[in-house]
Each structure stands twice: as structure tokens, then as C-alpha cells.
C-alpha positions as CSV (number, residue, x, y, z in Angstrom):
1,M,0.1,0.1,-0.1
2,S,2.8,2.5,1.0
3,L,4.6,1.6,-2.4
4,S,1.6,1.9,-4.7
5,F,0.7,5.3,-3.4
6,P,3.8,7.2,-4.5
7,I,3.4,5.6,-7.9
8,V,0.0,6.9,-8.3
9,V,1.2,10.3,-7.1
10,V,3.9,10.2,-9.8
11,V,1.6,9.1,-12.6
12,L,-0.9,11.7,-11.6
13,L,1.8,14.3,-11.6
14,L,2.9,13.2,-15.2
15,I,-0.5,13.4,-16.5
16,A,-1.2,16.8,-15.2
17,F,2.2,18.2,-16.6
18,S,1.5,16.4,-19.9
19,S,-1.9,18.2,-20.0
20,I,-0.4,21.7,-19.8
21,R,0.3,23.5,-22.9
22,I,1.8,27.2,-23.3
23,L,0.9,29.0,-26.3
24,K,3.1,32.0,-27.4
25,E,1.7,35.4,-28.3
26,Y,2.1,34.6,-32.1
27,E,0.6,31.1,-31.6
28,R,-3.0,29.7,-31.7
29,G,-4.2,26.2,-30.6
30,V,-7.2,24.5,-32.4
31,M,-8.9,22.4,-29.9
32,F,-10.7,18.9,-30.6
33,T,-12.6,17.1,-27.9
34,L,-13.4,13.5,-29.0
35,G,-12.7,14.4,-32.4
36,R,-14.8,17.3,-32.6
37,F,-13.7,21.0,-33.1
38,T,-14.4,22.9,-30.0
39,G,-12.6,26.2,-30.5
40,V,-9.5,28.2,-30.9
41,K,-7.2,29.0,-27.9
42,G,-5.2,31.9,-27.5
43,P,-1.8,32.6,-26.1
44,G,-1.0,31.5,-22.4
45,V,-1.4,28.3,-20.3
46,R,-3.9,25.9,-21.6
47,L,-5.0,22.5,-20.2
48,V,-5.5,19.8,-22.7
49,L,-7.0,16.4,-21.3
50,P,-5.1,13.5,-22.4
51,V,-6.9,11.1,-24.7
52,I,-10.1,13.1,-24.6
53,Q,-8.7,16.5,-26.2
54,Q,-6.2,17.2,-28.7
55,M,-4.7,20.5,-29.8
56,K,-3.0,21.6,-33.0
57,T,-0.8,24.7,-33.0
58,L,-0.3,27.2,-35.7
59,E,1.7,30.3,-36.0
60,L,0.2,33.7,-37.0
61,R,3.5,35.1,-38.0
62,T,4.3,35.9,-41.7
63,V,5.9,33.2,-43.7
64,V,8.6,33.8,-46.4
65,L,7.9,31.4,-49.3
66,N,10.7,31.0,-52.0
67,V,9.0,29.9,-55.1
68,P,11.7,28.1,-57.1
69,K,12.2,29.0,-60.8
70,Q,9.5,28.1,-63.2
71,D,9.6,27.4,-66.9
72,V,7.3,30.0,-68.6
73,I,6.4,30.5,-72.2
74,S,5.3,34.1,-72.7
75,R,2.5,35.3,-74.7
76,D,5.0,36.1,-77.5
77,N,6.4,32.4,-77.3
78,V,9.6,33.3,-75.6
79,S,10.8,30.7,-73.1
80,V,12.2,32.2,-69.6
81,K,12.5,30.9,-66.1
82,V,10.8,33.0,-63.3
83,S,11.2,32.8,-59.7
84,A,9.5,34.7,-56.9
85,V,8.9,35.3,-53.2
86,V,5.5,35.0,-51.6
87,Y,4.7,36.5,-48.1
88,F,1.7,35.1,-46.4
89,R,0.3,34.2,-42.9
90,V,-2.5,32.4,-41.3
91,V,-5.4,34.6,-40.3
92,D,-8.1,32.0,-39.5
93,P,-6.6,29.1,-37.8
94,E,-10.0,27.0,-37.8
95,K,-9.9,27.2,-41.6
96,A,-6.2,26.4,-41.8
97,I,-6.8,23.2,-40.0
98,L,-10.2,22.1,-41.1
99,Q,-10.1,22.9,-44.8
100,V,-6.6,21.9,-45.9
101,V,-4.0,19.2,-44.6
102,N,-1.1,21.6,-44.9
103,P,-1.7,25.1,-45.5
104,Y,2.0,25.9,-46.1
105,E,2.4,23.3,-48.6
106,A,-0.8,24.1,-50.3
107,T,0.2,27.7,-50.7
108,S,3.6,26.8,-52.0
109,Q,2.1,24.6,-54.8
110,L,-0.6,27.1,-55.7
111,A,2.1,29.9,-55.9
112,Q,4.0,27.9,-58.5
113,T,1.2,27.1,-60.7
114,T,-0.1,30.8,-60.4
115,L,3.2,32.1,-61.3
116,R,3.4,30.2,-64.5
117,S,-0.2,30.9,-65.6
118,V,-0.1,34.7,-64.9
119,A,3.4,35.0,-66.2
120,G,2.4,33.1,-69.4
121,Q,-0.3,35.9,-70.0
122,H,2.2,38.6,-70.6
123,E,4.8,39.4,-73.4
124,M,8.5,39.5,-72.6
125,D,8.9,43.2,-72.5
126,E,6.0,43.3,-70.0
127,L,7.7,40.7,-67.9
128,L,10.9,42.9,-67.8
129,S,9.6,46.2,-67.5
130,Q,6.2,45.9,-65.5
131,R,7.0,43.7,-62.7
132,D,4.8,45.6,-60.3
133,K,1.7,44.9,-62.4
134,L,2.7,41.1,-62.5
135,N,3.3,41.1,-58.9
136,A,-0.2,42.6,-58.2
137,A,-1.9,40.1,-60.6
138,I,-0.2,37.2,-58.8
139,Q,-1.1,38.4,-55.3
140,Q,-4.7,38.9,-56.4
141,V,-5.1,35.3,-57.8
142,L,-3.2,33.8,-54.7
143,D,-5.2,35.7,-52.2
144,L,-8.5,34.8,-53.9
145,N,-7.8,31.2,-53.7
146,T,-6.2,30.9,-50.3
147,A,-8.9,32.8,-48.4
148,V,-10.9,29.4,-48.0
149,W,-7.7,28.0,-46.1
150,G,-7.7,30.9,-43.9
151,V,-4.6,32.2,-45.2
152,K,-3.8,35.8,-46.5
153,V,-1.3,36.7,-49.1
154,T,0.1,40.0,-48.3
155,N,2.8,40.5,-50.9
156,V,4.4,38.8,-53.9
157,E,7.7,39.9,-55.4
158,I,9.4,38.6,-58.7
159,K,13.1,37.6,-58.0
160,D,14.6,36.6,-61.2
161,I,13.7,36.4,-65.0
162,D,16.3,34.2,-66.8
163,L,16.7,34.3,-70.5
164,D,18.7,31.9,-72.7
165,E,21.9,33.2,-74.5
166,T,20.2,33.3,-77.8
167,M,17.5,35.6,-76.6
168,I,19.9,37.8,-74.7
169,R,21.9,38.4,-77.9
170,A,18.8,39.2,-79.8
171,M,17.7,41.8,-77.3
172,A,21.0,43.3,-77.3
173,R,20.8,43.8,-81.1
174,Q,17.4,45.2,-80.7
175,A,18.5,47.6,-78.0
176,E,21.4,48.7,-80.3
177,A,19.2,49.2,-83.3
178,E,16.8,51.2,-81.1
179,R,19.6,53.4,-79.8
180,S,20.7,54.1,-83.4
181,R,17.3,55.0,-84.4
182,R,17.0,57.5,-81.8
183,A,20.4,58.8,-82.4
184,K,19.3,59.4,-86.3
185,V,16.0,61.1,-85.0
186,I,17.6,63.4,-82.7
187,H,20.3,64.3,-85.6
188,A,17.3,64.9,-88.0
189,E,15.5,67.0,-85.7
190,G,18.6,69.2,-84.9
191,E,19.1,69.7,-88.7
192,K,15.4,70.8,-88.9
193,Q,15.6,73.2,-86.2
194,A,18.9,74.5,-87.7
195,A,17.4,75.1,-91.0
196,Q,14.4,77.0,-89.6
197,S,16.7,79.2,-87.8
198,L,18.8,79.9,-90.9
199,A,15.7,80.6,-92.8
200,E,14.3,82.9,-90.2
201,A,17.7,84.7,-90.1
202,A,17.7,85.1,-93.9
203,E,14.3,86.4,-94.0
204,L,15.3,89.1,-91.3
205,L,18.4,90.1,-92.8
206,S,16.8,90.5,-96.2
207,S,14.1,92.9,-94.7
208,Q,16.8,95.0,-93.0
209,P,19.6,96.3,-95.2
210,A,21.5,97.9,-92.4
211,S,21.7,94.5,-90.6
212,L,23.1,92.9,-93.8
213,Q,25.9,95.5,-93.9
214,L,26.9,95.1,-90.4
215,R,26.9,91.2,-90.9
216,Y,29.0,91.9,-94.1
217,L,31.5,93.9,-92.0
218,Q,31.7,91.3,-89.2
219,T,32.7,88.7,-91.9
220,L,35.6,90.9,-93.2
221,A,36.8,91.3,-89.5
222,D,36.7,87.6,-89.1
223,I,38.7,87.0,-92.2
224,S,41.3,89.5,-91.3
225,N,41.9,87.7,-88.1
226,E,42.7,84.2,-89.8
227,K,46.3,83.3,-90.7
228,S,45.8,82.4,-94.2
229,S,47.8,83.0,-97.4
230,T,44.3,83.1,-99.3
231,I,41.8,85.6,-98.6
232,V,38.4,85.4,-100.2
233,F,36.8,88.9,-100.3
234,P,33.0,88.8,-100.7
235,L,31.4,91.7,-102.5
236,P,27.7,92.3,-102.5
237,M,26.0,91.8,-105.9
238,D,24.5,95.2,-106.0
239,L,27.9,96.8,-106.0
240,L,28.8,94.7,-109.1
241,A,25.5,95.4,-110.8
242,P,26.6,98.6,-112.6
243,L,29.8,97.1,-114.1
244,M,27.8,94.2,-115.6
245,R,25.5,96.3,-117.5
246,P,26.4,96.7,-121.2
247,S,27.6,100.2,-122.3
248,K,25.9,102.3,-124.7
249,P,27.8,103.1,-128.0
250,G,29.1,106.8,-128.3
């Protein structure tokens, strides 16, 4: 009798200690009593009756999910590899336990298929230049589908977009051609503006004879400052006009 009593006490203490669960501030416990859902427990000390009750613990902190590179064919038939990062967290522990076996694995698989699907709806130029638009589209699709699991997708970021060497060389040639085209357009625009300025200057000088004479004198001054053995002396045509007239017979 004296030996059995301490054993009973030890067993009871072990049962008591095994029944105590401590939940952290960022954890929630989903309780089941005889197999039936009986509520969600918050942080603190919780008592779980052995055999009769069971508690599954979930974290509410944000999970960072690395989506591995996915083979994607863009809308303009370009093959690329796209990887991303997905940020999500459990907002409804009841749904996360009752509606899906593993919410983290389910979200990971859904993120991979959604990344391939959404990226395939865009052309290559959009994938490279409009990442914010692509991120928002992927997040919207993921958040809509994970809501039934009690999961909230807070952000999606495209990490890398890898191209094969052939496509990289083709894009480099395209960029070089584009730069050459822009240079020619800028040069042509400069020539056009210069021609317009010269036409306006010529019209102004022709309407102001005094200005034309001043310009003529300035040209002579510029020529005199040059160190050259040959000097071209410009003469106005109106000075030569009397000399070019035929003389009358005497």
C-alpha cells in the first residue's frame, strides 16, 4: 500500500504536466474534444485532457516562401525561367486546420502554378518592365484562392527572370538598333531646327539692309583675323550690278 501510493502520485503528476500547454503570443491552438472542433485557444497556459482532447498549434507570423524557378512561355512565345517570393500568414486557424491538410505546402504549390499561369499571359517586354503589375496580378489570384484556407497573401515579389543566351543576344541587337534609331531621329530634328533658324535669319537680314551691311563688316573682320595666305573677299552683288550692265555706243 505504501509503495503504490507514491506511484499513483507520480503518474498523476506526469498526466498533469503532460496536460499543460503554453502558447506564445504569435501562436493559436485549435482544440478538438473527442474528435470534434471545440474552439481556438489564444496565448497563455492551456489545459488539454489526455486522450479526450487534442490541440493543433499554428503560427500567425508572416511566412516567407521562396518559389523556385518555373519554366514559362510568354505570350509572344519566349521561353524564360521565373522565380518569386511570396509573403503570407494564417489569419483563420480554424480554416487552416479544417479546410486543408497543410496550408503551407498548399500555398507553395498554388504559388508555383499561379506564377506560371499569370506570367504566361504577358509578353516578354511586360515581364521585364512591368514587374509591379505582374506582382499585383499574382497576389490577387493567390489571395483569392487561399482565403478558403484561412491564409492571407500579403505580398508577392518577382525575383529573377532568366533568358537563354540566344534571346539575350537578340535583345542586345534590338537595343542597339533602337539607340541608333533614336540618334538618327535626334540628328534629323537638330538639322530641321537649324534649317528653320537659318531661314528665319535670312528673312530678317533681307528685310533689314543695315543689318546685312553689319553682317558683311563682321565677316570681313573675321577673315582679317585668320592666318591664311588666301583671302576670299566677298562683294555684294548690288555693287557689281553697274559694272555688269552693257555700255551704250558713243
